[in-house]
C-alpha positions as CSV (number, residue, x, y, z in Angstrom):
1,M,129.6,101.7,109.6
2,G,125.8,101.6,110.7
3,D,122.5,101.7,108.6
4,N,122.9,105.6,108.5
5,V,125.4,106.0,106.4
6,A,125.5,105.6,102.7
7,H,129.0,104.0,101.7
8,I,129.5,105.9,98.2
9,P,131.7,108.4,97.3
10,A,130.2,112.2,98.1
11,R,128.9,112.5,94.2
12,P,125.6,112.6,92.3
13,P,125.0,111.0,89.2
14,A,125.8,114.0,86.5
15,P,122.6,115.9,86.2
16,D,121.5,115.1,82.7
17,A,120.8,111.6,83.8
18,V,117.1,110.3,83.8
19,C,115.6,108.2,86.7
20,I,113.8,105.9,85.5
21,T,110.8,104.8,87.7
22,P,107.7,103.1,87.0
23,T,105.4,106.3,86.6
24,Y,107.9,107.4,84.1
25,E,107.7,104.3,82.0
26,E,103.5,104.9,82.5
27,I,103.7,108.0,81.3
28,H,105.8,106.9,77.9
29,A,103.8,103.9,77.7
30,A,100.7,106.8,77.2
31,L,102.4,108.5,75.0
32,D,103.0,105.9,72.4
33,H,99.4,104.9,72.8
34,A,98.5,108.5,71.8
35,R,100.9,108.5,68.8
36,D,100.2,104.9,67.3
37,Y,96.7,105.9,67.7
38,R,96.5,109.3,67.2
39,M,94.8,110.5,70.4
40,I,95.1,112.6,72.8
41,A,96.7,111.9,76.4
42,G,95.9,113.6,79.1
43,I,98.9,113.5,82.0
44,F,97.8,114.6,85.3
45,G,98.9,114.9,88.7
46,P,100.9,116.5,91.6
47,A,103.7,119.0,91.2
48,G,106.9,117.3,91.6
49,G,105.8,113.7,90.2
50,G,107.8,113.6,87.3
51,K,106.1,114.6,84.8
52,T,107.7,117.3,82.4
53,T,111.0,114.7,83.2
54,A,109.3,112.0,81.8
55,A,107.6,114.2,79.0
56,S,111.0,116.2,77.7
57,A,112.9,112.5,77.5
58,Y,110.2,111.1,75.3
59,A,110.6,114.3,73.1
60,A,113.8,114.4,73.6
61,E,114.6,110.3,72.4
62,V,112.0,109.8,69.2
63,P,111.8,111.4,66.5
64,G,108.7,113.4,65.5
65,V,108.0,114.6,69.0
66,R,108.2,118.0,70.2
67,I,107.5,119.6,73.3
68,F,105.9,122.8,73.9
69,R,105.5,124.2,77.2
70,A,102.0,126.7,77.7
71,T,102.6,129.2,80.5
72,T,99.9,132.2,81.2
73,R,101.2,133.9,77.8
74,T,99.3,131.4,75.8
75,R,96.1,131.1,77.9
76,T,93.8,132.0,74.7
77,A,93.2,130.7,71.4
78,P,94.7,134.0,69.4
79,E,97.9,133.3,71.7
80,L,98.5,129.9,71.6
81,R,98.4,130.2,67.5
82,T,101.0,133.2,67.8
83,A,103.4,130.5,70.0
84,L,102.4,128.0,67.9
85,A,103.4,130.1,64.9
86,E,106.7,131.2,65.7
87,E,107.7,127.5,67.3
88,F,107.1,125.7,63.7
89,G,108.4,128.7,61.2
90,A,105.0,129.8,60.4
91,W,104.9,133.1,61.9
92,E,105.2,134.7,58.6
93,R,102.3,133.1,56.9
94,A,98.6,133.6,58.1
95,R,98.5,132.3,61.5
96,S,95.7,129.9,61.6
97,E,94.5,126.5,62.9
98,R,95.3,125.5,59.3
99,V,98.6,126.6,58.8
100,I,99.8,125.7,62.5
101,F,98.5,121.9,62.1
102,H,100.5,121.8,57.8
103,A,103.6,123.5,59.6
104,I,103.3,120.6,62.1
105,H,103.8,118.2,59.3
106,S,106.4,119.5,58.1
107,V,108.7,119.8,60.5
108,L,107.9,116.5,62.2
109,S,106.5,113.7,59.8
110,G,108.5,111.4,58.1
111,H,109.5,109.1,61.1
112,G,107.2,106.5,59.9
113,R,104.1,107.2,62.8
114,A,102.1,110.4,63.8
115,P,103.5,113.7,64.7
116,M,103.5,114.5,68.1
117,L,103.0,117.7,70.0
118,I,103.2,117.3,73.9
119,I,101.7,120.6,75.8
120,D,103.5,121.1,79.3
121,E,101.9,123.0,81.8
122,A,98.3,122.5,80.1
123,H,96.6,124.1,83.2
124,N,97.7,127.6,82.2
125,I,95.4,126.8,78.7
126,A,91.8,128.3,78.5
127,D,88.7,126.3,76.9
128,S,89.5,128.4,73.9
129,G,93.1,127.2,73.5
130,I,92.0,123.5,74.2
131,E,89.4,124.0,71.4
132,M,92.2,124.8,68.7
133,L,94.2,122.1,70.0
134,R,91.3,119.8,69.0
135,Y,91.1,121.1,65.9
136,L,94.7,119.5,65.5
137,N,93.6,116.1,66.2
138,D,91.5,116.1,63.4
139,P,93.2,115.0,59.6
140,H,92.3,118.0,57.4
141,D,93.1,118.3,53.8
142,G,95.0,114.1,53.2
143,D,97.3,114.9,56.5
144,G,96.1,112.7,59.3
145,A,95.6,114.2,62.7
146,V,98.6,115.2,64.8
147,A,99.2,113.3,67.5
148,L,98.8,115.5,71.3
149,A,99.5,115.1,74.6
150,L,98.3,117.2,77.2
151,V,100.6,117.2,80.7
152,G,99.8,119.4,83.6
153,N,98.5,119.8,87.3
154,P,94.4,117.9,88.1
155,I,93.1,121.2,87.8
156,T,93.5,121.2,83.8
157,V,90.7,118.9,84.2
158,S,88.6,120.2,87.4
159,M,88.9,124.1,86.4
160,R,86.4,122.8,83.3
161,E,84.1,120.9,85.5
162,G,80.7,123.0,86.5
163,R,81.5,125.1,82.7
164,N,79.2,123.8,79.9
165,R,78.6,120.4,80.3
166,A,78.8,119.5,76.6
167,M,82.0,121.1,75.8
168,H,83.6,119.3,79.1
169,G,82.3,116.2,78.0
170,Q,84.0,116.3,74.7
171,F,87.0,117.6,76.1
172,L,87.4,114.1,78.4
173,S,86.1,111.8,75.8
174,R,89.1,113.0,73.6
175,L,91.8,111.9,76.4
176,R,92.6,108.4,75.6
177,P,94.6,107.3,77.5
178,L,93.9,109.5,80.8
179,L,96.3,108.8,83.1
180,M,95.5,111.0,86.5
181,L,98.5,110.2,88.9
182,D,98.5,110.5,93.0
183,D,101.5,111.9,95.1
184,T,104.6,110.3,94.6
185,S,104.6,106.4,95.4
186,D,107.1,104.5,97.4
187,E,108.1,102.6,94.4
188,D,109.3,106.2,92.3
189,F,110.6,107.2,95.7
190,E,113.1,103.8,95.8
191,A,113.9,103.8,92.3
192,F,115.2,107.7,92.6
193,F,117.0,106.6,95.7
194,D,118.8,103.8,93.8
195,H,119.5,106.3,90.8
196,R,121.0,108.8,93.1
197,K,123.0,106.2,95.2
198,I,121.0,107.1,98.4
199,A,122.1,104.3,100.4
200,G,120.5,103.0,103.9
201,A,116.9,102.9,105.5
202,R,116.7,105.9,107.6
203,P,118.6,108.1,105.4
204,R,116.2,107.0,102.6
205,A,112.7,107.6,105.2
206,S,114.0,110.9,106.2
207,I,114.1,112.2,102.4
208,K,110.9,110.6,101.8
209,K,108.8,112.0,105.2
210,A,110.4,115.6,104.1
211,A,109.6,115.5,100.3
212,R,106.3,114.0,100.1
213,D,103.9,116.5,100.7
214,R,106.4,119.1,99.4
215,G,106.8,118.4,95.8
216,G,107.8,114.7,95.4
217,L,110.9,113.7,93.8
218,R,111.6,117.6,92.7
219,A,111.6,117.7,96.6
220,A,113.5,115.3,97.1
221,A,115.9,116.0,94.5
222,F,116.8,119.4,96.6
223,I,117.5,117.5,99.7
224,I,119.8,115.2,98.2
225,D,121.6,118.1,96.1
226,R,121.8,119.7,99.2
227,A,122.9,117.1,101.5
228,Y,125.6,116.4,98.9
229,A,126.9,119.6,99.3
230,T,127.1,119.2,103.2
231,A,129.1,116.3,102.7
232,G,131.6,117.6,100.4
233,P,134.5,114.7,99.5
234,R,133.6,112.0,102.5
235,A,130.7,109.6,102.6
236,L,126.9,111.1,103.0
237,E,125.6,110.4,105.7
238,L,121.9,110.5,108.1
239,G,123.5,113.7,109.4
240,D,124.3,115.7,106.1
241,V,120.5,114.7,105.1
242,E,118.5,115.9,108.1
243,R,120.9,119.2,108.5
244,A,119.9,119.7,104.3
245,I,116.3,119.1,105.2
246,A,116.2,121.6,108.3
247,F,117.9,124.3,105.6
248,L,115.4,123.7,103.1
249,G,112.8,124.6,105.7
250,Y,110.9,121.1,104.9
251,I,111.0,120.6,108.8
């Protein structure tokens, strides 16, 4: 068969399989560093690049780590305090930063490393919420600082520029390491295609071209899933990919 046909059964890997891309490994290294040194990692980049996937896998694999997804209902410090108090079983007590700090230690400590809280969708948190998180990253009452990671879109940083410069400087000074991720790289796409068993240069090029500006790996996954559904029991062909792209409106 020609270059436009993938010589494989038309069945994707198990849905719970995680694709290890170069960006995935970079994110895990940043989380390890922040935890080892009880710092705040900043991991920001465009949607669809695998940030949440990598952070969720880290939290699932590493003891003493919890991921919390911020929403528009957890923007302010009082809203975030309430949500974290419920997350860590402290909702019946006073919902202060100090109580939450010790509740996190109670739940996540005891694994030989610092407890770590990953905040996904951190761009949803207002300045007052960020200040509350900074409190958690300090030692209190004999317990060491909670390691933190803020994961979100680049607006997490940019929306604070032009405001109180001292606060913005303090915010940036705490982010070590700070990863500002670019759009999905060719290396990430190729690792993802290998993971999803997409063979042939032309199908890969078509998926990459359609997905690059529409959500990166997330858009590529949508295309591949639709292409497999179109192919049915036969091997995946370039035409299946092209029909999937048209169906999704990625043209």
